[in-house]
C-alpha positions as CSV (number, residue, x, y, z in Angstrom):
1,X,-12.1,-5.8,-7.7
2,X,-10.1,-7.9,-5.6
3,X,-6.6,-8.1,-4.8
4,X,-5.8,-10.5,-7.7
5,X,-7.2,-8.3,-10.1
6,X,-5.6,-5.2,-9.2
7,X,-2.3,-7.5,-8.9
8,X,-2.6,-8.3,-12.2
9,X,-3.5,-4.5,-13.7
10,X,0.2,-3.7,-12.1
11,X,2.1,-6.6,-12.5
12,X,4.5,-4.9,-15.8
13,X,5.1,-2.0,-13.4
14,X,8.5,-2.1,-11.4
15,X,7.6,-3.3,-7.8
16,X,9.9,-3.8,-5.0
17,X,6.8,-4.4,-2.6
18,X,3.1,-5.1,-2.5
19,X,1.8,-3.9,0.9
20,X,-2.1,-4.6,1.9
21,X,-3.9,-2.7,4.6
22,X,-7.6,-2.5,5.8
23,X,-9.3,0.1,6.4
24,X,-9.6,1.4,10.0
25,X,-11.0,5.1,9.7
26,X,-13.5,4.7,7.2
27,X,-11.9,7.6,5.0
28,X,-10.9,5.2,2.4
29,X,-7.4,6.5,1.8
30,X,-3.8,5.3,2.9
31,X,-3.4,8.3,5.7
32,X,-1.8,6.8,8.7
33,X,-4.3,7.1,10.9
34,X,-7.1,5.4,8.7
35,X,-5.7,2.1,7.7
36,X,-3.7,-1.8,9.6
37,X,-1.6,-3.3,8.1
38,X,-3.8,-6.4,6.9
39,X,-1.7,-9.9,7.2
40,X,-5.1,-11.8,6.6
41,X,-6.4,-11.4,3.4
42,X,-7.1,-13.8,0.0
43,X,-6.8,-12.9,-3.7
44,X,-10.2,-12.4,-3.8
45,X,-11.1,-9.9,-1.1
46,X,-12.7,-7.0,-2.4
47,X,-10.3,-4.1,-3.0
48,X,-11.7,-0.4,-2.2
49,X,-8.5,1.3,-3.6
50,X,-5.1,0.9,-3.9
51,X,-2.0,3.2,-5.4
52,X,1.4,3.0,-6.7
53,X,3.9,4.9,-4.5
54,X,7.2,6.0,-4.8
55,X,9.0,6.8,-1.6
56,X,8.4,10.3,-1.3
57,X,4.4,9.5,-2.1
58,X,4.3,6.7,0.1
59,X,6.2,8.7,3.1
60,X,3.6,11.5,2.8
61,X,0.6,8.9,3.0
62,X,1.4,6.3,4.8
63,X,3.9,8.2,7.8
64,X,2.3,11.3,7.6
65,X,1.9,11.1,11.3
66,X,5.5,9.7,12.3
67,X,8.3,10.4,13.8
68,X,10.2,8.3,11.0
69,X,10.4,7.8,7.1
70,X,11.0,5.0,5.5
71,X,14.2,5.0,2.6
72,X,13.8,3.1,-0.4
73,X,17.3,2.3,-0.7
74,X,18.2,1.3,2.6
75,X,14.8,-1.0,2.3
76,X,15.2,-2.1,-1.0
77,X,18.0,-1.3,-2.9
78,X,16.7,1.4,-5.5
79,X,14.9,4.6,-4.5
80,X,13.2,4.8,-7.6
81,X,11.2,1.3,-6.9
82,X,7.6,1.6,-5.8
83,X,5.2,0.2,-3.4
84,X,1.6,-1.2,-4.5
85,X,-0.3,-0.6,-1.7
86,X,-3.5,-2.0,-1.6
87,X,-7.0,-1.6,0.7
88,X,-9.3,-4.1,1.4
89,X,-12.6,-4.2,2.9
90,X,-11.8,-6.1,5.7
91,X,-13.6,-5.9,9.7
């Protein structure tokens, strides 16, 4: 599946943001230690996995080993919104 296909799959969801990451830990999950933000990608990059996170799950995964957390109300103006996270196969 490609980034474009994943975005299309979630097009009817209430999503505040789409974040694309590259795998650096070899575990193919969204743990803090296993991903890096990927600024340079294209819509045809292959997706390893994706997840639609609410605030709690986002913090439990992407900020699991961090000292801070993300407050969706402060960041997006809605605690109940979600963030689509896409993990791509990119060096």
